[in-house]
C-alpha positions in Angstrom: 3.4 69.1 -4.1 2.2 69.8 -0.5 5.1 71.7 1.2 3.2 71.6 4.5 3.6 67.8 4.5 7.4 68.3 4.7 6.8 70.4 7.9 4.6 67.7 9.4 7.2 65.0 8.6 10.1 67.1 10.0 8.2 67.5 13.4 7.5 63.8 13.5 11.1 62.9 12.8 12.2 65.3 15.5 9.8 63.6 18.0 11.0 60.1 17.0 14.7 61.1 17.5 14.0 62.8 20.8 12.1 59.7 22.0 15.0 57.4 20.9 17.5 59.6 22.6 15.7 60.0 25.9 13.5 56.9 26.5 14.8 53.3 26.7 13.8 50.6 26.1 11.5 51.7 23.4 8.9 49.9 21.2 6.4 50.9 18.6 2.8 49.6 18.2 2.1 48.7 14.6 -1.6 48.1 13.9 -0.6 47.7 10.2 -3.2 50.4 9.3 -2.5 53.6 7.3 -1.4 55.7 10.2 1.1 53.4 11.9 2.5 52.3 8.5 3.0 56.0 7.5 4.7 56.5 10.9 6.9 53.4 10.3 7.9 54.9 7.0 9.0 58.1 8.8 10.9 56.0 11.4 12.9 54.5 8.6 13.6 58.1 7.3 14.6 59.2 10.8 17.1 56.4 11.3 18.5 56.2 7.7 16.6 53.2 6.5 16.4 51.1 9.6 14.0 50.7 12.5 16.1 50.7 15.7 13.4 49.2 18.0 10.8 46.4 17.8 7.5 47.0 16.2 4.5 45.3 17.9 1.2 43.9 16.7 -1.2 43.3 19.6 -2.8 40.3 18.0 -6.3 39.2 18.9 -6.2 36.6 16.1 -9.2 38.5 14.7 -7.4 40.8 12.2 -8.5 40.6 8.6 -6.6 38.2 6.4 -5.3 41.0 4.2 -3.8 42.7 7.3 -1.8 39.6 8.3 -0.6 39.2 4.6 0.5 42.8 4.6 2.3 42.4 7.9 4.3 39.4 6.6 5.2 41.2 3.4 6.6 44.4 5.1 8.5 42.4 7.8 10.5 40.9 4.9 10.8 43.9 2.7 11.7 46.4 5.5 13.7 43.9 7.7 11.5 44.6 10.8 12.0 43.1 14.2 8.3 42.4 14.8 6.8 41.1 18.1 3.4 39.4 17.5 2.0 39.6 21.0 -1.2 37.6 21.6 -3.9 39.3 23.7 -5.8 37.7 26.5 -9.2 36.2 25.6 -12.4 38.1 25.7 -13.7 35.9 28.5 -11.2 37.6 30.8 -12.4 41.2 30.0 -14.6 43.3 32.2 -18.2 41.9 31.8 -19.8 45.3 32.5 -18.5 46.7 29.2 -20.7 46.6 26.1 -19.9 43.7 23.7 -17.8 45.5 21.1 -16.0 47.6 23.8 -15.2 44.4 25.7 -13.7 42.9 22.5 -11.6 46.1 22.0 -10.4 45.9 25.6 -8.4 42.8 24.6 -5.7 45.0 23.1 -5.6 47.2 26.2 -5.0 44.1 28.4 -2.6 42.8 25.7 -0.5 45.9 26.0 -0.3 45.5 29.8 1.0 41.9 29.4 3.4 43.1 26.8 4.8 45.7 29.1 5.1 43.2 31.9 7.1 40.8 29.7 9.3 43.2 27.8 9.6 46.1 30.3 9.3 48.9 27.7 9.7 52.3 29.3 8.1 54.0 26.2 5.7 52.9 23.5 5.3 54.8 20.3 1.8 54.9 18.9 0.3 56.2 15.6 -2.7 58.0 16.9 -4.0 61.4 15.7 -5.9 64.1 17.6 -8.6 64.5 14.9 -9.6 60.8 14.9 -11.6 60.8 18.2 -12.5 63.6 20.7 -10.8 61.9 23.7 -7.5 61.9 21.7 -7.7 65.6 21.3 -6.6 65.8 25.0 -3.5 63.8 24.5 0.1 65.0 24.7 3.0 64.0 22.5 4.9 62.5 25.5 2.1 61.2 27.6 2.8 59.7 31.0 0.8 56.7 32.3 1.0 54.5 35.3 2.6 51.1 34.8 -0.8 49.5 34.4 -1.7 51.9 31.7 -4.1 54.3 33.5 -4.2 57.7 31.9 -5.3 60.9 33.7 -6.1 63.4 31.0 -6.3 66.2 33.6 -2.8 65.6 34.8 -0.6 65.9 31.6 2.5 68.0 31.2 2.3 71.3 29.1 4.0 71.1 25.7 4.7 74.6 24.4 6.8 75.5 21.4 7.7 71.8 20.9 9.4 71.6 24.2 8.6 68.1 25.5 9.0 66.7 29.0 10.8 63.3 28.8 12.1 63.0 32.4 9.6 61.2 34.6 9.8 59.1 37.7 11.0 55.5 37.3 7.5 54.0 37.8 6.1 56.1 34.9 5.3 54.5 31.5 5.4 56.8 28.5 3.2 56.8 25.4 4.8 58.8 22.6 2.6 60.1 19.8 4.6 61.4 16.8 1.7 62.0 14.4 -0.7 63.5 16.9 -0.7 66.8 14.8 -1.6 65.0 11.5 -5.1 64.6 10.0 -6.6 61.7 8.1 -6.3 63.7 4.9 -2.7 64.5 5.7 -1.9 60.8 6.1 -3.4 60.0 2.7 -1.7 62.9 0.9 1.6 61.9 2.5 1.1 58.2 1.5 0.5 59.3 -2.0 3.5 61.7 -2.1 5.9 59.0 -0.7 4.3 56.0 -2.4 3.9 54.2 0.9 2.3 50.8 0.6 -1.0 50.2 2.4 -3.5 47.4 3.0 -5.8 47.1 -0.1 -8.9 47.0 2.2 -8.8 50.8 2.2 -9.8 50.8 -1.5 -13.5 50.4 -2.5 -14.7 47.1 -4.0 -18.2 45.7 -4.6 -19.8 44.0 -1.6 -21.1 40.6 -2.7 -24.1 40.8 -0.4 -25.4 44.3 -1.1 -23.8 45.0 -4.5 -22.7 48.4 -3.1 -19.1 49.7 -3.3 -17.6 49.6 0.2 -14.2 50.3 1.7 -12.6 50.5 5.2 -11.8 53.9 6.5 -10.3 52.5 9.7 -8.9 49.0 10.2 -9.6 46.9 13.3 -10.7 43.4 14.2 -13.0 41.7 11.8 -15.7 41.1 14.5 -16.0 44.8 15.5 -14.9 46.8 12.4 -16.9 47.1 9.2 -16.5 48.8 5.8 -18.5 52.0 4.9 -20.1 52.8 1.6 -17.7 54.5 -0.7 -16.7 54.5 -4.4 -13.1 55.6 -3.7 -10.9 52.9 -5.3 -7.5 54.6 -5.3 -5.7 57.3 -3.3 -6.7 60.1 -5.6 -10.3 59.2 -5.1 -9.9 58.8 -1.3 -8.4 62.3 -1.1 -11.2 63.8 -3.1 -13.7 62.0 -0.9 -12.2 63.2 2.3 -12.2 66.8 1.1 -16.0 66.7 1.1 -17.3 63.8 3.2 -19.2 64.3 6.5 -18.9 60.7 7.4 -16.6 60.2 10.5 -13.5 58.2 10.1 -14.6 55.7 12.8 -18.1 55.1 11.3 -17.2 51.5 10.8 -16.2 50.9 14.4 -18.9 49.1 16.4 -17.4 50.2 19.7 -18.1 53.9 19.0 -21.8 53.2 18.6 -22.5 51.4 21.9 -22.5 53.9 24.8 -21.4 57.5 25.0 -18.6 56.8 27.4 -17.2 53.6 25.8 -14.1 55.1 24.3 -13.5 57.3 27.4 -13.6 54.2 29.7 -11.2 52.3 27.5 -8.8 55.3 27.2 -8.7 55.8 31.0 -7.7 52.1 31.3 -4.9 52.4 28.8 -6.5 52.0 25.3 -4.4 53.3 22.5 
C-alpha cells in the first residue's frame, strides 16, 4: 500500500547488515515499545528469521505489567536471546538532576554497567530523529566514549549512505537503523506487516477520569503517563497522527522539567 515503506525498510536492513558485518560484539536495546519492536521485526527479515545478537532490556523494575508480559511472549515466539539487565537504583543517580530526569538516568547508568560486563563494541538502538530535537543531531553510526559521553559537535559525516564504521579501539558505537523513520511511518509499517505491539498503545477508558486515554510513548510507570485519545486501533492511531498537534513525548514527565534535561541526559549517554 505504501511503497515508500519498502524503501525505508530496505535502508534499515542495509544498515543492520552493515553493522553486523563491521562491528563485533554487537547487541540491541529492546525497550519493547513500538519502535524497537518494529526494528526487531526488520532484524528478523535481515537475517532470514533469526536475531543473530542479544536483545537487551535495561530493566528498572518499573516497566508497566503489560510490557513485561509482551516481552515474555515475544521471547518465546521469536526465540530471542534476551538479556534482562537490572539498572542501578535511583539513590545512586546525580542528585542535581530534576526528579523524573534522575529516574530516567537509571537506564543511562544501566547501559554503562551493561557495557562493562558484556564488552559490546556496538549497540543498536531504535531511536528516530523526529521524536526529540536533540536526536535530530544524531548519526546512524554514532561514536561515543566508553562511558557513553556523546559530543554532537564531533560526529562523522554520512553522505549518500556512506557510513564510517572504523573507529579507534576505545570508541563505543551506537547504531540507529530507524533514524530516518517517523512515528507515522512506524505505525503504517506495523499495520502493513501485522507486527504485534503492547496493547497500552490503544485507547481505553481511564477509571479515574472516565476519559479515553492511551500511551503514545512507553516508559517507566513512575515517569510516563497516557494522553487523552480515542484511537483504539491502528487505523485510528494513523488517522490521529495525520492531524494531531500533540507531541509524541507529551506523556513523558522528564520532558516537562527543565529545558536542558534531555540534553544533559543525552550528553551522558542516554538513548
